[in-house]
Backbone as CSV, one residue per row, in Angstrom:
resi,resn,N_x,N_y,N_z,CA_x,CA_y,CA_z,C_x,C_y,C_z
1,MET,-2.363,-14.250,12.900,-1.893,-12.889,12.733,-3.035,-12.021,12.191
2,GLU,-3.211,-10.854,12.770,-4.259,-9.952,12.321,-3.808,-9.190,11.081
3,ASP,-4.720,-9.055,10.140,-4.451,-8.267,8.939,-4.922,-6.851,9.226
4,VAL,-3.978,-5.952,9.428,-4.332,-4.568,9.724,-3.881,-3.678,8.577
5,GLU,-4.512,-2.519,8.520,-4.298,-1.627,7.372,-2.850,-1.177,7.219
6,TRP,-2.164,-0.903,8.311,-0.796,-0.389,8.184,0.163,-1.468,7.705
7,SER,-0.129,-2.745,7.996,0.761,-3.800,7.507,0.649,-3.933,5.990
8,ARG,-0.554,-3.774,5.458,-0.707,-3.792,3.997,0.031,-2.622,3.353
9,ALA,-0.058,-1.452,3.983,0.643,-0.283,3.447,2.151,-0.518,3.444
10,ASN,2.660,-1.160,4.484,4.093,-1.472,4.517,4.467,-2.485,3.446
11,LEU,3.601,-3.457,3.185,3.900,-4.459,2.166,4.023,-3.835,0.778
12,ILE,3.272,-2.779,0.512,3.418,-2.077,-0.767,4.862,-1.609,-0.928
13,ASN,5.404,-1.019,0.124,6.781,-0.539,0.099,7.760,-1.693,-0.084
14,TYR,7.595,-2.756,0.687,8.527,-3.881,0.620,8.539,-4.510,-0.767
15,PHE,7.353,-4.759,-1.320,7.301,-5.378,-2.649,7.827,-4.436,-3.732
16,ALA,7.576,-3.141,-3.603,8.123,-2.180,-4.570,9.649,-2.188,-4.518
17,ARG,10.201,-2.224,-3.298,11.667,-2.254,-3.169,12.253,-3.527,-3.766
18,LEU,11.493,-4.621,-3.692,11.942,-5.885,-4.283,11.627,-5.975,-5.774
19,ARG,11.008,-4.921,-6.304,10.605,-4.835,-7.712,9.605,-5.914,-8.095
20,ASP,8.766,-6.280,-7.132,7.681,-7.232,-7.385,6.408,-6.416,-7.601
21,ALA,6.235,-5.954,-8.819,5.159,-5.026,-9.157,3.779,-5.605,-8.893
22,GLU,3.573,-6.853,-9.246,2.231,-7.435,-9.108,1.850,-7.612,-7.638
23,ALA,2.799,-8.019,-6.811,2.509,-8.172,-5.375,2.238,-6.808,-4.737
24,ALA,3.006,-5.789,-5.106,2.778,-4.440,-4.577,1.402,-3.933,-4.997
25,HIS,1.044,-4.171,-6.244,-0.259,-3.751,-6.756,-1.390,-4.488,-6.039
26,ASP,-1.227,-5.790,-5.816,-2.248,-6.571,-5.101,-2.461,-6.038,-3.688
27,GLU,-1.368,-5.702,-2.992,-1.495,-5.170,-1.630,-2.174,-3.798,-1.643
28,MET,-1.850,-2.983,-2.645,-2.477,-1.667,-2.736,-3.978,-1.807,-2.983
29,LEU,-4.365,-2.696,-3.886,-5.790,-2.912,-4.144,-6.494,-3.483,-2.914
30,GLY,-5.828,-4.395,-2.216,-6.411,-4.957,-1.002,-6.648,-3.896,0.051
31,LEU,-5.683,-3.014,0.221,-5.832,-1.927,1.191,-6.982,-1.009,0.796
32,LEU,-7.054,-0.662,-0.472,-8.112,0.235,-0.926,-9.489,-0.416,-0.842
33,ARG,-9.581,-1.698,-1.146,-10.878,-2.385,-1.142,-11.359,-2.737,0.260
34,GLU,-10.434,-3.178,1.106,-10.834,-3.769,2.381,-10.669,-2.862,3.593
35,ALA,-9.903,-1.805,3.483,-9.643,-0.997,4.678,-9.648,0.497,4.405
36,THR,-10.394,0.922,3.389,-10.430,2.340,3.052,-11.877,2.794,2.890
37,GLU,-12.194,3.911,3.519,-13.524,4.498,3.397,-13.643,5.218,2.046
38,THR,-14.835,5.664,1.705,-15.035,6.377,0.436,-14.293,7.712,0.406
39,ASN,-13.947,8.252,1.581,-13.183,9.500,1.634,-11.679,9.240,1.589
40,LEU,-11.276,8.000,1.327,-9.892,7.537,1.202,-9.117,7.491,2.523
41,LEU,-9.802,7.619,3.653,-9.156,7.400,4.943,-9.227,5.913,5.265
42,THR,-8.153,5.378,5.796,-8.115,3.960,6.122,-8.684,3.716,7.512
43,PHE,-9.054,2.468,7.770,-9.604,2.115,9.068,-9.171,0.707,9.443
44,SER,-9.197,0.421,10.731,-9.012,-0.939,11.237,-10.391,-1.493,11.521
45,ARG,-10.679,-2.674,11.008,-11.983,-3.293,11.233,-12.227,-3.523,12.716
46,SER,-13.483,-3.542,13.097,-13.800,-3.860,14.489,-13.300,-5.262,14.787
47,GLY,-12.850,-5.450,16.000,-12.300,-6.731,16.402,-10.785,-6.778,16.318
48,VAL,-10.170,-5.914,15.519,-8.718,-5.875,15.433,-8.174,-5.348,16.749
49,ALA,-7.269,-6.069,17.331,-6.657,-5.714,18.615,-7.707,-5.537,19.710
50,GLY,-8.830,-6.230,19.561,-9.867,-6.180,20.580,-10.751,-4.953,20.544
51,ALA,-10.632,-4.122,19.539,-11.441,-2.899,19.456,-12.894,-3.261,19.139
52,PRO,-13.850,-2.699,19.879,-15.259,-3.026,19.629,-15.823,-2.382,18.361
53,LEU,-15.218,-1.297,17.903,-15.673,-0.588,16.706,-14.513,-0.429,15.741
54,ALA,-14.830,-0.095,14.505,-13.775,0.206,13.540,-13.041,1.469,13.985
55,LEU,-11.738,1.440,13.895,-10.899,2.579,14.263,-10.485,3.316,13.002
56,LEU,-10.222,4.604,13.113,-9.853,5.405,11.950,-8.441,5.970,12.135
57,PRO,-7.418,5.137,11.958,-6.058,5.649,12.054,-5.604,6.230,10.715
58,LEU,-4.715,7.156,10.775,-4.189,7.764,9.549,-2.886,7.130,9.097
59,THR,-2.356,6.208,9.867,-1.054,5.641,9.530,-1.036,5.006,8.145
60,ALA,-2.041,4.212,7.818,-2.037,3.547,6.510,-2.278,4.536,5.385
61,THR,-3.132,5.531,5.606,-3.364,6.548,4.581,-2.059,7.263,4.254
62,CYS,-1.326,7.641,5.277,-0.041,8.317,5.067,0.968,7.390,4.410
63,ARG,1.022,6.141,4.850,1.977,5.189,4.261,1.618,4.867,2.820
64,LEU,0.334,4.763,2.515,-0.076,4.512,1.136,0.398,5.648,0.242
65,CYS,0.192,6.882,0.681,0.621,8.050,-0.104,2.135,8.109,-0.237
66,ARG,2.833,7.580,0.736,4.296,7.588,0.690,4.847,6.413,-0.110
67,ASN,4.152,5.275,-0.097,4.730,4.059,-0.664,4.375,3.787,-2.117
68,TRP,3.183,4.154,-2.600,2.890,3.827,-3.989,3.812,4.552,-4.964
69,PRO,4.309,5.776,-4.678,5.267,6.374,-5.619,6.564,5.570,-5.761
70,LYS,6.878,4.742,-4.750,8.081,3.907,-4.843,7.936,2.841,-5.919
71,MET,6.713,2.606,-6.348,6.509,1.702,-7.468,6.927,2.372,-8.775
72,LEU,6.956,3.703,-8.783,7.248,4.469,-9.995,8.670,5.012,-10.056
73,LEU,9.258,5.295,-8.893,10.582,5.914,-8.872,11.304,5.532,-7.589
74,GLN,12.557,5.098,-7.719,13.381,4.772,-6.563,14.792,5.271,-6.796
75,SER,15.461,5.545,-5.698,16.855,5.976,-5.755,17.632,5.208,-4.693
76,HIS,18.666,4.504,-5.130,19.502,3.733,-4.218,20.951,3.867,-4.658
77,ALA,21.821,4.051,-3.690,23.272,4.079,-3.941,23.636,5.042,-5.066
78,GLY,22.977,6.186,-5.107,23.289,7.200,-6.099,22.727,6.935,-7.482
79,GLU,21.929,5.893,-7.638,21.327,5.574,-8.930,19.826,5.822,-8.864
80,LEU,19.267,6.316,-9.944,17.846,6.588,-10.047,17.213,5.496,-10.906
81,HIS,16.130,4.879,-10.398,15.436,3.809,-11.125,14.029,4.283,-11.450
82,LEU,13.738,4.419,-12.739,12.433,4.851,-13.207,11.558,3.629,-13.476
83,LEU,10.356,3.618,-12.929,9.371,2.546,-13.081,9.913,1.179,-12.643
84,PRO,10.469,1.079,-11.431,11.038,-0.190,-10.989,9.996,-1.265,-10.667
85,ALA,8.772,-0.865,-10.386,7.731,-1.832,-10.023,6.398,-1.418,-10.645
86,LEU,6.385,-1.279,-11.946,5.175,-0.861,-12.665,4.308,-2.091,-12.949
87,PRO,3.111,-2.166,-12.349,2.246,-3.325,-12.560,1.726,-3.387,-13.997
88,ASN,1.413,-4.592,-14.438,0.869,-4.776,-15.782,-0.431,-4.010,-15.986
89,ALA,-1.253,-3.922,-14.945,-2.527,-3.200,-15.048,-2.312,-1.731,-15.370
90,TRP,-1.245,-1.153,-14.850,-0.952,0.253,-15.127,-0.378,0.417,-16.521
91,ARG,0.358,-0.551,-17.009,0.902,-0.489,-18.376,-0.240,-0.530,-19.391
92,ALA,-1.223,-1.373,-19.119,-2.356,-1.505,-20.035,-3.217,-0.255,-20.072
93,ALA,-3.236,0.507,-18.972,-4.057,1.710,-18.887,-3.389,2.893,-19.595
94,ALA,-2.112,2.800,-19.844,-1.391,3.926,-20.441,-1.635,4.045,-21.922
């Protein structure tokens, strides 16, 4: 299975919804370290899906911006959950 940037962005959402803060944080760091340019745009490495060069899709950038807040705030079934997936690293920084 190919590791592509948008799948990591989706995993942030899934782990946040499961309230697995450390797994969500690990996926976010992996996306930022391995598939993000210095301008914070994400890319697919060359060779992914047979592409000869790195591709610059915006899907993961948009999903990252949409999904990391779910680590801080969620609403389900009329209930509001504050800090449902707050990683230990963020607690220590506060």
